[in-house]
Residue frames as a rotation matrix with the C-alpha (Angstrom) as fourth column:
MET 1
0.787 0.097 -0.609 1.63
-0.608 0.287 -0.741 105.15
0.103 0.953 0.285 88.85
ALA 2
-0.226 -0.956 -0.186 5.00
-0.849 0.287 -0.444 103.79
0.478 0.057 -0.877 89.93
GLU 3
-0.421 0.119 0.899 3.28
-0.685 0.609 -0.401 101.40
-0.595 -0.785 -0.175 92.30
VAL 4
0.681 0.732 0.017 1.17
-0.472 0.458 -0.753 100.04
-0.559 0.505 0.658 89.48
ALA 5
0.472 -0.604 -0.642 4.30
-0.735 0.133 -0.665 99.48
0.487 0.786 -0.382 87.44
ARG 6
-0.553 -0.690 0.468 5.92
-0.832 0.427 -0.354 97.55
0.044 -0.585 -0.810 90.31
TRP 7
-0.045 0.628 0.777 2.90
-0.456 0.679 -0.575 95.30
-0.889 -0.380 0.255 90.61
GLU 8
0.855 0.297 -0.426 2.79
-0.503 0.275 -0.819 94.76
-0.126 0.914 0.385 86.82
LEU 9
-0.008 -0.919 -0.393 6.48
-0.848 0.215 -0.485 93.76
0.530 0.330 -0.781 86.89
LEU 10
-0.605 -0.194 0.772 5.85
-0.685 0.621 -0.380 91.33
-0.406 -0.759 -0.509 89.73
TRP 11
0.411 0.833 0.369 2.85
-0.356 0.520 -0.777 89.84
-0.839 0.188 0.510 87.90
ALA 12
0.666 -0.249 -0.703 4.85
-0.705 0.098 -0.702 89.66
0.244 0.963 -0.110 84.67
TRP 13
-0.469 -0.881 0.069 7.63
-0.841 0.422 -0.338 87.82
0.268 -0.217 -0.939 86.49
ALA 14
-0.424 0.348 0.836 5.12
-0.502 0.678 -0.537 85.42
-0.754 -0.647 -0.113 88.18
ILE 15
0.689 0.724 0.032 3.25
-0.349 0.370 -0.861 84.68
-0.636 0.582 0.508 84.96
GLY 16
0.384 -0.655 -0.651 6.50
-0.833 0.058 -0.550 84.31
0.397 0.754 -0.523 83.00
ALA 17
-0.643 -0.574 0.507 7.69
-0.750 0.605 -0.266 81.82
-0.154 -0.551 -0.820 85.65
VAL 18
0.080 0.755 0.650 4.45
-0.342 0.634 -0.694 79.88
-0.936 -0.167 0.309 85.15
GLY 19
0.809 0.152 -0.568 5.06
-0.582 0.072 -0.810 79.86
-0.082 0.986 0.147 81.38
SER 20
-0.191 -0.954 -0.230 8.55
-0.909 0.260 -0.327 78.45
0.372 0.146 -0.917 81.99
MET 21
-0.577 0.078 0.813 7.10
-0.516 0.737 -0.437 75.74
-0.633 -0.672 -0.385 84.27
ALA 22
0.545 0.835 0.073 4.46
-0.418 0.346 -0.840 74.92
-0.727 0.428 0.538 81.67
TYR 23
0.485 -0.446 -0.752 7.16
-0.800 0.120 -0.587 74.49
0.352 0.887 -0.298 78.94
TYR 24
-0.610 -0.763 0.211 9.29
-0.782 0.538 -0.315 72.22
0.127 -0.357 -0.925 81.16
THR 25
-0.253 0.593 0.765 6.21
-0.461 0.621 -0.634 70.22
-0.851 -0.513 0.116 82.15
VAL 26
0.760 0.606 -0.237 5.01
-0.495 0.302 -0.815 69.61
-0.422 0.736 0.529 78.54
VAL 27
0.169 -0.758 -0.630 8.57
-0.819 0.247 -0.517 68.57
0.548 0.603 -0.580 77.52
TYR 28
-0.643 -0.447 0.622 9.01
-0.750 0.531 -0.394 66.37
-0.155 -0.720 -0.677 80.57
PHE 29
-0.078 0.703 0.707 5.76
-0.276 0.667 -0.692 64.49
-0.958 -0.249 0.142 79.94
GLY 30
-0.768 -0.389 0.508 6.46
0.324 0.448 0.833 64.28
-0.552 0.805 -0.218 76.16
PHE 31
0.306 0.952 0.006 3.51
0.511 -0.159 -0.845 66.33
-0.803 0.262 -0.535 74.94
ILE 32
0.891 -0.079 -0.448 5.74
-0.398 -0.613 -0.683 68.22
-0.220 0.786 -0.577 72.49
GLY 33
-0.159 -0.984 0.085 8.80
-0.650 0.169 0.741 67.31
-0.743 0.062 -0.666 70.51
ALA 34
0.140 0.118 -0.983 9.57
-0.945 0.313 -0.097 65.07
0.296 0.942 0.155 67.55
GLY 35
0.582 0.076 -0.809 9.85
0.007 0.995 0.098 61.96
0.813 -0.063 0.579 69.73
ARG 36
0.911 -0.171 -0.374 11.77
0.408 0.264 0.874 60.61
-0.051 -0.949 0.310 72.67
GLU 37
-0.020 -0.990 0.142 15.19
0.995 -0.033 -0.090 61.66
0.094 0.140 0.986 71.26
SER 38
-0.146 0.027 0.989 14.04
0.275 -0.959 0.067 65.28
0.950 0.282 0.133 70.96
ARG 39
0.806 0.544 0.231 12.61
-0.118 -0.235 0.965 65.20
0.579 -0.805 -0.125 74.46
ASP 40
0.715 -0.587 -0.380 15.71
0.688 0.493 0.533 63.63
-0.125 -0.642 0.756 75.88
TYR 41
-0.209 -0.807 0.552 17.96
0.833 -0.443 -0.331 66.19
0.512 0.391 0.765 74.19
ILE 42
0.142 0.366 0.920 15.95
-0.120 -0.916 0.383 69.09
0.982 -0.165 -0.086 75.69
LEU 43
0.931 0.339 0.136 15.81
-0.183 0.110 0.977 67.53
0.316 -0.934 0.164 79.10
SER 44
0.438 -0.835 -0.333 19.54
0.820 0.523 -0.232 66.63
0.368 -0.171 0.914 79.07
HIS 45
-0.231 -0.476 0.849 20.22
0.114 -0.880 -0.462 70.25
0.966 -0.010 0.257 79.82
PHE 46
0.335 0.452 0.826 18.42
-0.757 -0.393 0.522 69.85
0.561 -0.800 0.210 83.13
TRP 47
0.921 0.105 -0.375 19.69
0.050 0.923 0.382 66.39
0.386 -0.371 0.845 84.08
GLY 48
0.501 -0.775 0.386 22.51
-0.782 -0.213 0.586 65.67
-0.372 -0.595 -0.713 86.38
LYS 49
-0.484 -0.790 -0.377 25.20
-0.870 0.482 0.107 62.99
0.097 0.380 -0.920 85.95
ASN 50
-0.836 0.167 0.522 22.88
-0.083 0.903 -0.422 60.30
-0.542 -0.396 -0.741 87.28
GLY 51
-0.839 0.496 0.222 20.17
0.360 0.203 0.911 61.07
0.407 0.844 -0.349 84.73
GLY 52
0.009 0.873 -0.488 17.73
0.992 -0.068 -0.103 62.63
-0.123 -0.483 -0.867 87.22
GLY 53
0.345 0.191 0.919 16.48
0.448 -0.894 0.017 66.16
0.825 0.406 -0.394 86.91
THR 54
-0.648 -0.546 -0.531 18.18
0.745 -0.311 -0.590 68.72
0.157 -0.778 0.608 89.17
LEU 55
0.375 0.834 -0.404 15.89
0.916 -0.401 0.020 70.98
-0.145 -0.378 -0.914 91.09
LEU 56
-0.033 -0.487 -0.873 18.41
0.322 -0.832 0.452 73.77
-0.946 -0.266 0.184 90.99
LYS 57
-0.926 -0.351 0.142 18.60
0.226 -0.214 0.950 73.85
-0.303 0.912 0.277 87.16
VAL 58
-0.291 0.900 0.324 14.80
0.849 0.086 0.522 73.68
0.442 0.427 -0.789 86.73
THR 59
0.428 0.423 -0.799 14.37
0.788 -0.608 0.100 76.42
-0.443 -0.672 -0.593 89.36
TRP 60
-0.439 -0.685 -0.581 16.97
0.220 -0.709 0.669 78.58
-0.871 0.166 0.463 87.60
TYR 61
-0.859 0.164 0.485 15.24
0.500 0.067 0.863 78.07
0.110 0.984 -0.139 84.25
ILE 62
0.128 0.989 -0.076 11.92
0.952 -0.101 0.289 79.12
0.278 -0.110 -0.954 85.78
LEU 63
0.267 -0.133 -0.955 13.40
0.591 -0.760 0.271 82.19
-0.761 -0.637 -0.124 87.52
VAL 64
-0.766 -0.602 -0.226 15.06
0.173 -0.531 0.829 83.41
-0.619 0.596 0.511 84.34
GLY 65
-0.571 0.639 0.515 11.85
0.753 0.159 0.638 82.92
0.326 0.752 -0.572 82.39
GLY 66
0.463 0.755 -0.465 10.04
0.882 -0.444 0.158 85.15
-0.087 -0.483 -0.871 84.85
ALA 67
-0.032 -0.538 -0.842 12.81
0.360 -0.792 0.493 87.73
-0.932 -0.288 0.219 84.72
ILE 68
-0.885 -0.245 0.397 12.74
0.439 -0.147 0.887 87.85
-0.159 0.958 0.238 80.91
ALA 69
-0.054 0.957 0.285 8.98
0.893 -0.081 0.442 88.43
0.446 0.279 -0.850 81.03
GLY 70
0.509 0.194 -0.839 9.54
0.691 -0.674 0.263 91.22
-0.514 -0.713 -0.477 83.55
VAL 71
-0.572 -0.756 -0.319 12.24
0.316 -0.562 0.765 92.88
-0.757 0.336 0.560 81.33
PHE 72
-0.779 0.290 0.556 9.91
0.559 -0.079 0.825 92.87
0.283 0.954 -0.101 78.38
GLN 73
0.261 0.935 -0.240 7.11
0.950 -0.204 0.238 94.34
0.173 -0.290 -0.941 80.50
LEU 74
-0.217 -0.467 -0.857 9.30
0.641 -0.730 0.235 97.38
-0.736 -0.499 0.458 81.27
ALA 75
-0.969 -0.240 -0.055 8.78
0.101 -0.590 0.801 98.66
-0.224 0.771 0.596 77.77
GLU 76
-0.481 0.858 0.180 4.98
0.663 0.221 0.715 98.18
0.574 0.464 -0.675 77.81
THR 77
-0.793 0.278 0.542 2.39
-0.456 -0.861 -0.227 100.71
0.403 -0.427 0.809 78.88
ALA 78
0.315 0.918 0.242 -0.28
-0.924 0.238 0.299 98.05
0.216 -0.318 0.923 79.46
PHE 79
-0.552 -0.465 0.693 -0.01
-0.664 0.747 -0.028 94.75
-0.505 -0.475 -0.721 81.21
VAL 80
0.333 0.579 -0.745 -0.83
-0.873 0.488 -0.012 91.80
0.356 0.654 0.667 78.93
PRO 81
0.308 -0.192 0.932 -0.65
-0.697 0.620 0.359 88.56
-0.647 -0.760 0.057 80.95
VAL 82
0.907 0.070 0.416 -0.54
0.174 0.837 -0.519 86.25
-0.384 0.543 0.746 77.88
GLN 83
0.725 -0.688 0.040 2.52
-0.327 -0.394 -0.859 88.07
0.606 0.610 -0.511 76.65
SER 84
0.063 -0.622 0.781 4.29
-0.998 -0.035 0.053 87.34
-0.005 -0.783 -0.623 79.92
PHE 85
0.530 0.198 0.825 3.27
-0.344 0.939 -0.005 83.69
-0.776 -0.281 0.565 79.74
ILE 86
0.980 -0.146 0.137 4.53
0.186 0.413 -0.891 83.26
0.074 0.899 0.432 76.16
LEU 87
0.443 -0.868 0.222 7.77
-0.639 -0.480 -0.601 84.99
0.629 0.125 -0.768 76.99
GLY 88
0.107 -0.377 0.920 8.29
-0.896 0.364 0.253 82.70
-0.430 -0.852 -0.299 79.98
ALA 89
0.683 0.213 0.699 7.62
-0.032 0.964 -0.263 79.65
-0.730 0.157 0.665 77.85
THR 90
0.861 -0.250 0.443 9.75
0.499 0.243 -0.832 80.68
0.100 0.937 0.334 74.86
TRP 91
0.859 -0.469 -0.207 12.54
-0.359 -0.838 0.410 82.73
-0.366 -0.278 -0.888 76.42
PRO 92
0.082 -0.924 0.375 15.47
0.210 0.383 0.899 80.50
-0.974 0.005 0.225 75.31
SER 93
-0.017 -0.118 0.993 14.68
0.985 0.169 0.036 80.96
-0.172 0.979 0.113 71.65
ILE 94
0.885 0.354 0.301 13.89
0.401 -0.910 -0.109 84.64
0.235 0.217 -0.947 71.98
VAL 95
0.706 -0.688 -0.170 17.10
-0.272 -0.484 0.832 85.32
-0.654 -0.541 -0.529 73.80
GLY 96
-0.008 -0.714 0.700 19.05
0.509 0.600 0.617 83.21
-0.861 0.362 0.358 71.41
GLN 97
0.346 0.251 0.904 17.65
0.929 -0.228 -0.292 85.12
0.133 0.941 -0.312 68.42
LEU 98
0.999 0.031 0.027 18.37
0.025 -0.980 0.196 88.49
0.033 -0.196 -0.980 70.06
LEU 99
0.496 -0.868 0.015 21.93
-0.227 -0.113 0.967 87.58
-0.838 -0.484 -0.252 70.96
SER 100
-0.176 -0.576 0.798 22.74
0.637 0.552 0.538 86.06
-0.750 0.604 0.270 67.56
GLY 101
-0.653 -0.046 -0.756 21.25
-0.337 -0.876 0.344 89.00
-0.679 0.479 0.557 65.61
ARG 102
-0.880 0.323 0.349 18.75
0.476 0.596 0.646 86.80
0.001 0.735 -0.679 63.77
GLN 103
-0.032 0.918 -0.395 15.88
0.656 -0.278 -0.701 89.11
-0.754 -0.282 -0.594 64.72
ALA 104
-0.441 -0.229 -0.868 17.04
-0.325 -0.861 0.392 91.39
-0.837 0.455 0.306 61.84
GLY 105
0.666 0.706 -0.242 15.46
-0.501 0.182 -0.846 89.12
-0.553 0.684 0.475 59.24
PRO 106
0.683 -0.396 0.613 16.89
0.587 0.798 -0.139 87.03
-0.434 0.455 0.778 56.43
SER 107
-0.247 -0.842 -0.479 20.16
0.115 -0.516 0.849 88.06
-0.962 0.154 0.225 54.80
GLU 108
0.138 0.221 -0.966 20.32
-0.849 -0.476 -0.230 89.40
-0.511 0.851 0.121 51.22
GLY 109
-0.767 -0.498 -0.404 21.85
-0.637 0.666 0.389 86.04
0.075 0.556 -0.828 50.11
GLU 110
-0.766 0.563 0.309 18.89
0.302 0.740 -0.601 84.11
-0.567 -0.367 -0.737 51.62
LEU 111
0.152 0.873 -0.463 16.42
-0.181 -0.436 -0.882 86.40
-0.972 0.218 0.092 49.91
ARG 112
-0.158 -0.270 -0.950 18.18
-0.962 -0.175 0.210 86.00
-0.223 0.947 -0.232 46.53
LYS 113
-0.950 -0.164 0.265 17.86
-0.140 0.984 0.107 82.23
-0.278 0.065 -0.958 46.92
TRP 114
-0.274 0.948 0.163 14.13
0.594 0.300 -0.746 82.78
-0.756 -0.108 -0.646 46.80
GLY 115
-0.295 0.110 0.949 14.37
0.918 -0.245 0.313 85.18
0.267 0.963 -0.029 43.83
ILE 116
0.809 0.552 -0.201 13.85
0.587 -0.764 0.267 88.29
-0.006 -0.334 -0.943 45.89
THR 117
-0.335 -0.917 0.218 16.15
0.920 -0.368 -0.137 91.21
0.206 0.155 0.966 44.98
PRO 118
-0.639 0.072 -0.766 16.08
0.358 -0.854 -0.378 94.94
-0.681 -0.516 0.519 45.71
GLU 119
-0.899 0.309 -0.311 14.22
-0.434 -0.534 0.725 95.39
0.058 0.787 0.614 42.39
THR 120
-0.815 0.562 -0.140 11.47
0.548 0.826 0.130 92.93
0.189 0.029 -0.982 43.31
PRO 121
-0.266 0.795 -0.545 9.01
0.544 -0.342 -0.766 95.45
-0.796 -0.500 -0.342 44.83
ARG 122
-0.379 0.082 -0.922 9.26
-0.576 -0.801 0.166 97.71
-0.724 0.593 0.351 41.75
LEU 123
-0.922 0.013 -0.387 8.81
-0.320 0.537 0.780 94.72
0.218 0.843 -0.491 39.38
GLU 124
-0.692 0.703 -0.164 5.83
0.709 0.619 -0.337 93.45
-0.135 -0.349 -0.927 41.38
GLU 125
-0.210 0.572 -0.793 4.25
0.103 -0.794 -0.600 96.91
-0.972 -0.208 0.108 41.29
GLU 126
-0.610 -0.081 -0.788 4.72
-0.719 -0.361 0.594 97.01
-0.333 0.929 0.162 37.52
LYS 127
-0.943 0.274 -0.187 3.17
0.174 0.889 0.424 93.61
0.282 0.367 -0.886 37.14
ALA 128
-0.456 0.809 -0.370 0.18
0.699 0.069 -0.711 94.70
-0.550 -0.584 -0.597 39.21
GLN 129
-0.239 0.314 -0.919 -0.29
-0.344 -0.912 -0.222 97.88
-0.908 0.264 0.326 37.19
GLN 130
-0.822 -0.115 -0.557 -0.06
-0.568 0.206 0.797 95.89
0.023 0.972 -0.235 33.94
ALA 131
-0.825 0.555 -0.111 -2.65
0.560 0.829 -0.015 93.40
0.083 -0.074 -0.994 35.18
ALA 132
-0.241 0.748 -0.619 -4.99
0.417 -0.496 -0.762 96.24
-0.877 -0.441 -0.192 36.23
ARG 133
-0.442 0.056 -0.895 -4.65
-0.702 -0.642 0.307 97.84
-0.558 0.764 0.323 32.74
GLY 134
-0.956 0.050 -0.290 -5.35
-0.159 0.742 0.651 94.46
0.248 0.669 -0.701 31.15
ALA 135
-0.623 0.756 -0.202 -8.45
0.730 0.469 -0.497 94.00
-0.281 -0.457 -0.844 33.29
ARG 136
-0.185 0.542 -0.820 -9.76
-0.051 -0.839 -0.542 97.48
-0.981 -0.058 0.182 32.46
GLU 137
-0.650 -0.100 -0.753 -9.18
-0.736 -0.162 0.657 96.88
-0.188 0.982 0.032 28.75
PHE 138
-0.948 0.299 -0.112 -10.96
0.258 0.923 0.285 93.53
0.189 0.241 -0.952 28.93
LEU 139
-0.358 0.843 -0.401 -13.96
0.605 -0.118 -0.787 95.21
-0.711 -0.525 -0.468 30.66
ARG 140
-0.278 0.205 -0.938 -14.03
-0.539 -0.842 -0.025 97.90
-0.795 0.499 0.345 27.98
GLU 141
-0.875 -0.077 -0.477 -14.01
-0.462 0.423 0.779 95.25
0.142 0.903 -0.406 25.19
LEU 142
-0.722 0.671 -0.169 -16.98
0.689 0.719 -0.094 93.58
0.058 -0.184 -0.981 26.91
GLY 143
-0.302 0.614 0.729 -18.72
0.178 -0.715 0.676 96.97
0.937 0.334 0.107 27.17
LEU 144
0.514 0.443 -0.734 -18.75
0.761 0.158 0.629 96.92
0.395 -0.882 -0.256 30.89
PRO 145
0.728 -0.295 0.619 -17.77
-0.391 -0.920 0.021 99.85
0.563 -0.257 -0.785 33.13
SER 146
-0.013 -0.820 -0.573 -14.41
0.301 0.543 -0.784 99.37
0.954 -0.183 0.239 34.88
HIS 147
0.878 0.474 -0.072 -15.40
0.221 -0.268 0.938 101.26
0.425 -0.839 -0.340 38.07
GLU 148
0.043 -0.955 -0.294 -11.93
0.941 0.137 -0.309 102.58
0.335 -0.263 0.905 38.52
ALA 149
0.638 0.030 -0.769 -10.75
0.450 -0.825 0.341 105.53
-0.625 -0.564 -0.540 40.49
PRO 150
0.930 -0.366 -0.044 -8.78
-0.253 -0.546 -0.798 108.18
0.268 0.753 -0.601 38.62
PRO 151
0.462 -0.822 -0.334 -5.12
0.691 0.569 -0.446 107.24
0.556 -0.025 0.831 38.36
ALA 152
0.635 -0.345 -0.691 -2.72
0.546 -0.432 0.718 108.61
-0.546 -0.833 -0.086 40.96
PRO 153
0.814 -0.413 -0.408 -0.36
-0.549 -0.778 -0.306 111.39
-0.191 0.473 -0.860 39.81
GLY 154
-0.208 -0.976 -0.070 2.54
-0.928 0.175 0.329 109.81
-0.309 0.133 -0.942 37.94
GLN 155
-0.754 0.036 0.656 0.52
0.047 0.999 0.000 106.70
-0.655 0.031 -0.755 37.18
GLU 156
-0.054 0.772 -0.633 -1.68
-0.803 -0.410 -0.431 107.98
-0.593 0.486 0.642 34.37
GLU 157
0.338 0.338 0.879 -3.24
0.145 0.904 -0.403 105.24
-0.930 0.264 0.256 32.24
ASP 158
-0.821 -0.571 -0.013 -1.83
0.006 -0.032 0.999 104.47
-0.572 0.820 0.030 28.86
THR 159
0.169 0.967 -0.189 -4.65
-0.106 -0.173 -0.979 105.85
-0.980 0.186 0.073 26.56
GLU 160
-0.413 -0.391 -0.823 -2.90
-0.821 -0.231 0.522 105.13
-0.394 0.891 -0.225 23.24
ARG 161
-0.850 0.029 0.526 -4.55
0.122 0.982 0.142 101.72
-0.513 0.185 -0.838 22.83
C-alpha cells in the first residue's frame, strides 16, 4: 500500500506541474485575463530586468505547483488526477487564502452588510413555516387536500383558525 501512495504522490506532483505549466501558458498567450495590462501584471512576476521571462522563475513556479498538488494528495485516500491539475493551476490563490485565513468564510461584519445576522436562520425558518401554513389554509379554502405529513414534535400546526 505504501508503494501505491508513493506513486500517487509522484503522479500528483507531475499532474500538478502540468497544471502550473498550463496556467503560465494561457496567461503568456493572453487566453485569460482582463486585457494586456492584467496579463503583463501577472507575467511581471516572471520577467527579469530586461523584460524577458526567466526560465528559473517559471521552473520554480511549476515545481511548487507540483509540490502543492502532492501535499494535498497526502490527505486523500483515492487519487483524483483532475484535483492535482486544478491545484497545480490555482496554487497561488489557494496558498494565499490559506495563509491569510480567508478560507474561514466572510466575517460577521461582511454578513451584516448583506442583512445576515445570527437570527437570520431562525427568522427564515419562521417565514417558511408561516408560508406553509398559509398554503395549507388556502388549499383547505379551495376544498383541496393539503397532502401534508404530520407536523414534527414542537411544530404543531395552529388549529385555532
